[in-house]
C-alpha positions in Angstrom: 82.4 119.4 100.1 82.0 118.8 96.1 85.8 117.9 96.2 85.4 115.5 98.9 82.5 113.8 97.6 84.3 113.3 94.2 87.5 112.1 96.3 85.7 109.5 98.6 84.0 107.9 95.7 87.0 107.9 93.9 88.4 105.9 96.4 85.3 103.5 96.8 85.8 102.3 93.2 89.5 101.8 93.4 88.7 99.7 96.7 86.4 97.5 94.8 88.4 97.4 91.8 91.6 96.6 93.6 89.6 94.3 95.9 88.2 92.7 92.7 91.3 91.9 91.3 92.9 90.5 94.5 90.2 88.2 95.1 90.1 86.6 91.4 93.9 86.0 91.3 93.9 83.1 94.2 94.2 79.9 92.9 90.7 78.1 94.0 92.9 75.3 95.9 93.8 78.2 97.8 91.2 80.0 98.7 89.4 77.6 101.6 92.7 78.3 103.7 92.6 81.8 103.3 89.8 82.4 104.1 90.8 82.0 107.5 93.0 84.8 107.2 90.8 86.7 105.7 88.6 86.7 108.3 90.8 89.1 110.6 91.5 91.5 107.4 87.5 92.2 107.3 87.0 92.3 111.0 89.6 95.1 110.1 87.5 96.5 107.3 84.2 96.3 109.7 85.9 98.6 112.0 86.8 100.6 109.0 82.7 100.9 107.9 81.5 101.5 111.4 83.7 104.6 111.7 82.5 105.3 108.2 79.3 104.9 109.0 79.1 106.8 112.2 80.9 109.7 111.4 77.9 111.5 110.0 80.0 113.6 107.7 77.3 113.0 104.5 74.1 110.8 104.7 75.7 108.9 101.4 79.1 108.4 103.7 76.8 106.6 106.4 74.8 104.6 103.6 77.6 103.7 102.0 79.2 102.9 105.7 76.0 100.6 107.1 76.4 98.8 103.3 80.0 98.2 103.7 79.6 97.0 107.8 76.6 94.8 106.4 79.4 92.9 103.6 82.0 92.8 105.4 79.7 91.2 108.1 78.4 88.6 105.6 82.1 87.7 104.9 82.9 87.4 108.1 80.4 84.7 108.5 81.0 83.3 105.4 84.7 82.6 106.0 83.6 81.1 109.7 80.9 78.6 107.9 83.8 77.5 104.9 86.3 77.3 107.9 84.2 75.2 110.2 83.0 73.1 107.2 87.2 72.5 106.0 87.7 71.7 109.5 84.7 69.0 109.6 86.5 67.0 106.5 89.6 66.1 108.7 87.2 64.8 111.8 87.5 60.8 112.3 84.7 59.5 111.6 85.4 56.3 114.2 83.9 57.2 117.9 85.7 55.9 121.2 
């Protein structure tokens, strides 16, 4: 039980560092177009977080799963809002 807890925390911390490194390496000019593509990845993260939250291994795993679901959902919604705003920049202002 204790070894599993340490393994899960280790994977969680490594995933945080890896995610931070990947995000900071993306240039600002590419960030907005890549946001729509990252929504699919965040959708997969939501599914994984739901599985983790519902596994009922430990209460800590459920809490971390709920936090992961919340953060991934915020990321997906933010991605759609940014993509929508970006697409509105290309709409013609003339009607008719």
